[in-house]
Backbone as ProteinMPNN parsed JSONL, in Angstrom:
{"seq_chain_A": "MASSKHDYFGLNRIVSIILAIIPVTSFVCGVVTRFMDGKIVAGILRIVFGWNIIWLVDLILMIVSGHILRILPC", "coords_chain_A": {"N_chain_A": [[110.378, 122.973, 113.678], [109.825, 121.273, 111.107], [108.262, 122.561, 107.515], [106.3, 121.426, 105.147], [105.4, 120.638, 102.224], [102.071, 120.501, 100.907], [99.044, 119.837, 99.03], [96.55, 121.455, 97.34], [97.367, 124.449, 96.885], [99.59, 124.695, 98.952], [98.614, 124.896, 100.856], [97.637, 125.231, 104.969], [97.043, 122.196, 106.57], [94.829, 121.776, 107.92], [93.286, 124.001, 106.59], [93.454, 122.926, 104.118], [91.873, 120.489, 104.522], [89.667, 121.487, 105.3], [88.675, 122.388, 102.851], [89.118, 120.348, 101.499], [86.563, 119.218, 101.877], [83.64, 120.936, 101.208], [82.317, 119.998, 98.553], [82.13, 121.61, 95.899], [84.555, 123.727, 95.993], [86.384, 121.538, 96.816], [86.934, 120.394, 93.381], [86.971, 122.202, 92.153], [89.64, 123.143, 93.532], [91.316, 120.427, 93.283], [91.284, 120.304, 89.929], [93.109, 122.423, 89.432], [95.345, 122.325, 90.852], [96.33, 119.903, 90.093], [96.569, 120.73, 86.711], [98.646, 122.994, 87.603], [100.581, 121.466, 88.061], [101.603, 120.637, 85.726], [100.653, 118.466, 84.671], [97.979, 118.139, 82.62], [96.118, 115.957, 80.997], [95.629, 114.605, 83.686], [94.215, 116.659, 84.842], [92.279, 116.822, 82.99], [90.809, 114.3, 83.88], [90.245, 114.426, 86.404], [88.14, 116.659, 85.776], [86.245, 115.342, 84.544], [86.081, 113.105, 86.51], [85.641, 114.55, 88.864], [83.662, 114.915, 90.642], [82.812, 112.292, 91.919], [83.331, 109.341, 92.841], [85.802, 110.269, 93.021], [86.572, 112.853, 94.411], [85.373, 112.241, 97.267], [87.621, 110.399, 97.993], [89.572, 111.94, 97.647], [88.792, 113.384, 99.928], [89.12, 111.694, 102.166], [91.588, 110.818, 102.018], [93.119, 113.322, 102.18], [92.525, 113.962, 105.356], [93.557, 111.704, 105.518], [96.633, 111.914, 105.138], [97.585, 114.787, 103.7], [97.105, 114.63, 101.193], [95.85, 114.817, 97.757], [94.851, 112.242, 96.019], [96.69, 110.812, 93.349], [95.902, 110.208, 90.549], [96.926, 110.045, 87.778], [100.255, 109.304, 87.904], [102.604, 110.42, 86.394]], "CA_chain_A": [[109.064, 122.335, 113.274], [109.798, 121.381, 109.503], [106.971, 123.187, 106.801], [105.868, 120.472, 104.114], [104.407, 120.955, 100.937], [100.943, 119.734, 100.895], [98.276, 120.12, 98.09], [96.13, 123.011, 97.131], [97.959, 125.872, 96.903], [100.868, 124.474, 99.589], [97.999, 125.71, 102.524], [98.112, 124.318, 106.13], [96.752, 121.085, 106.337], [93.771, 122.293, 108.457], [92.849, 125.09, 105.776], [93.012, 122.482, 102.992], [90.867, 119.378, 104.7], [88.153, 122.393, 104.777], [88.676, 122.745, 101.436], [88.555, 119.522, 100.625], [85.246, 119.458, 102.583], [83.03, 121.627, 100.43], [82.65, 119.623, 96.974], [82.721, 122.461, 94.767], [85.984, 123.649, 95.95], [87.797, 120.351, 96.698], [86.224, 119.89, 92.488], [88.26, 123.805, 91.431], [91.133, 122.85, 93.901], [92.185, 119.847, 93.12], [91.422, 120.375, 89.027], [93.66, 123.934, 89.458], [96.04, 121.477, 91.151], [97.033, 119.255, 88.77], [97.144, 121.842, 85.706], [99.521, 123.623, 88.191], [101.975, 120.631, 88.356], [101.472, 120.016, 84.104], [99.841, 117.238, 84.01], [96.687, 117.791, 81.932], [95.379, 114.935, 81.816], [94.918, 114.587, 85.358], [93.731, 118.119, 84.921], [91.167, 116.395, 82.234], [90.305, 113.696, 83.8], [89.684, 115.106, 87.142], [87.1, 117.507, 85.257], [85.073, 114.293, 84.084], [84.932, 112.084, 86.911], [85.919, 114.98, 89.545], [82.141, 114.898, 90.879], [81.766, 111.951, 92.283], [84.957, 108.759, 93.745], [87.422, 111.525, 93.019], [86.038, 113.465, 95.959], [85.491, 110.81, 98.766], [88.489, 109.842, 98.136], [90.362, 112.906, 97.662], [88.528, 113.519, 101.174], [90.028, 110.493, 103.232], [93.134, 111.228, 101.829], [93.293, 114.799, 103.152], [92.704, 113.932, 106.406], [95.116, 110.497, 106.342], [97.677, 111.488, 104.242], [97.046, 115.605, 103.876], [97.756, 115.146, 99.556], [95.383, 114.43, 96.983], [94.918, 111.242, 94.449], [97.575, 111.006, 91.498], [95.485, 109.238, 89.45], [98.661, 109.724, 86.87], [101.322, 110.35, 88.733], [103.482, 110.405, 86.095]], "C_chain_A": [[109.172, 122.212, 111.46], [108.583, 121.914, 108.448], [107.642, 121.849, 105.298], [104.773, 121.056, 103.292], [102.866, 120.339, 100.724], [100.148, 120.116, 99.569], [97.31, 120.537, 98.121], [96.759, 124.154, 97.561], [99.047, 125.705, 97.672], [100.008, 124.788, 100.908], [98.28, 124.792, 103.269], [97.285, 122.785, 105.448], [95.214, 120.962, 107.084], [92.558, 123.016, 107.448], [92.495, 124.05, 104.007], [92.684, 121.158, 103.284], [89.296, 120.323, 104.745], [87.55, 122.502, 103.586], [88.052, 121.391, 100.716], [86.583, 119.193, 101.01], [84.104, 119.115, 101.739], [83.346, 120.729, 99.004], [83.019, 120.13, 96.009], [83.875, 122.956, 95.157], [87.266, 122.779, 96.275], [87.62, 119.995, 94.917], [87.73, 120.809, 91.982], [89.068, 123.381, 91.805], [92.121, 122.061, 93.44], [92.386, 119.558, 91.024], [92.821, 121.651, 88.594], [95.022, 123.467, 90.242], [97.154, 121.301, 89.939], [97.055, 119.772, 87.209], [98.66, 122.49, 86.556], [101.248, 123.062, 87.731], [102.416, 120.512, 86.94], [101.119, 119.049, 83.894], [97.876, 117.223, 83.29], [95.725, 117.032, 81.835], [95.008, 114.231, 82.984], [93.74, 115.439, 85.517], [92.076, 117.26, 84.515], [90.155, 115.412, 83.314], [89.646, 113.773, 85.549], [88.255, 115.899, 87.138], [85.796, 116.37, 84.872], [84.559, 113.626, 85.142], [85.094, 112.882, 88.39], [84.815, 114.75, 91.088], [82.0, 113.214, 92.044], [82.931, 110.79, 93.371], [85.556, 109.625, 94.019], [86.863, 112.186, 94.37], [85.4, 112.982, 96.976], [87.166, 110.411, 98.722], [89.783, 110.733, 98.428], [89.908, 113.273, 99.404], [89.099, 113.114, 102.395], [91.537, 110.425, 102.751], [93.695, 112.325, 102.918], [93.292, 114.446, 104.231], [94.02, 113.023, 107.092], [96.626, 111.473, 105.904], [98.539, 113.424, 104.075], [97.374, 115.879, 102.175], [96.082, 114.691, 99.337], [95.448, 113.113, 95.964], [95.296, 112.012, 93.897], [96.855, 109.716, 90.637], [97.153, 108.866, 88.139], [99.729, 109.988, 87.367], [102.671, 110.464, 88.187], [103.893, 112.078, 85.649]], "O_chain_A": [[108.626, 123.016, 110.704], [107.58, 121.348, 108.882], [108.73, 121.575, 104.792], [103.731, 121.666, 103.534], [102.974, 119.298, 100.076], [100.822, 120.903, 98.904], [96.699, 120.1, 99.096], [96.556, 124.694, 98.649], [99.892, 126.535, 97.339], [100.611, 124.933, 101.972], [98.88, 123.768, 102.941], [97.055, 122.459, 104.284], [94.492, 120.021, 106.755], [91.355, 122.757, 107.455], [91.691, 124.319, 103.114], [93.098, 120.373, 102.431], [88.187, 119.96, 104.355], [86.366, 122.654, 103.286], [87.14, 121.228, 99.905], [85.671, 119.008, 100.204], [83.61, 118.022, 101.464], [84.446, 120.769, 98.453], [83.869, 119.692, 95.234], [84.672, 122.458, 94.362], [88.472, 122.99, 96.153], [88.333, 119.002, 94.768], [88.864, 120.466, 91.648], [89.814, 122.939, 90.931], [93.283, 122.384, 93.191], [93.304, 118.848, 90.614], [93.364, 121.632, 87.49], [95.884, 124.346, 90.257], [98.045, 121.879, 89.318], [97.684, 119.025, 86.46], [99.727, 122.368, 85.955], [102.31, 123.572, 87.377], [103.616, 120.279, 86.797], [101.249, 118.605, 82.753], [96.936, 116.465, 83.527], [94.631, 117.197, 82.374], [94.134, 113.371, 83.094], [92.666, 115.186, 86.064], [91.108, 117.096, 85.257], [88.978, 115.699, 83.534], [88.611, 113.163, 85.82], [87.433, 115.884, 88.055], [84.599, 116.647, 84.945], [83.362, 113.368, 85.268], [84.767, 112.158, 89.33], [85.177, 114.498, 92.237], [81.088, 113.147, 92.868], [83.336, 111.208, 94.456], [85.914, 109.889, 95.166], [86.942, 111.502, 95.391], [84.736, 113.827, 97.575], [87.709, 110.136, 99.792], [90.733, 110.442, 99.156], [90.881, 113.427, 100.142], [89.464, 113.79, 103.356], [92.453, 109.882, 103.368], [94.355, 112.257, 103.955], [94.476, 114.519, 104.561], [94.813, 113.12, 108.029], [97.583, 111.492, 106.678], [99.752, 113.537, 104.257], [97.784, 116.97, 101.779], [95.284, 114.354, 100.212], [96.284, 113.187, 95.063], [94.982, 113.184, 93.689], [97.288, 108.626, 90.264], [97.929, 107.945, 87.885], [100.173, 111.125, 87.203], [103.686, 110.572, 88.874], [105.014, 112.343, 85.215]]}, "name": "protein", "num_of_chains": 1, "seq": "MASSKHDYFGLNRIVSIILAIIPVTSFVCGVVTRFMDGKIVAGILRIVFGWNIIWLVDLILMIVSGHILRILPC"}
């Protein structure tokens, strides 16, 4: 089985889904993940908008694909 990199620090999918379910951990992990990727603006956008629709979209995407929403992919 090939290992693939998932969001939330490369943790496996089940742990990432559990972290995504809890709003506070989803917010913190999402912000930290974007800053670790070097995406400062995306991290700031997650701080501003991370408590509303982004949390729900992150939860759905984590369950479906194992990745969080990329607002600014570049």
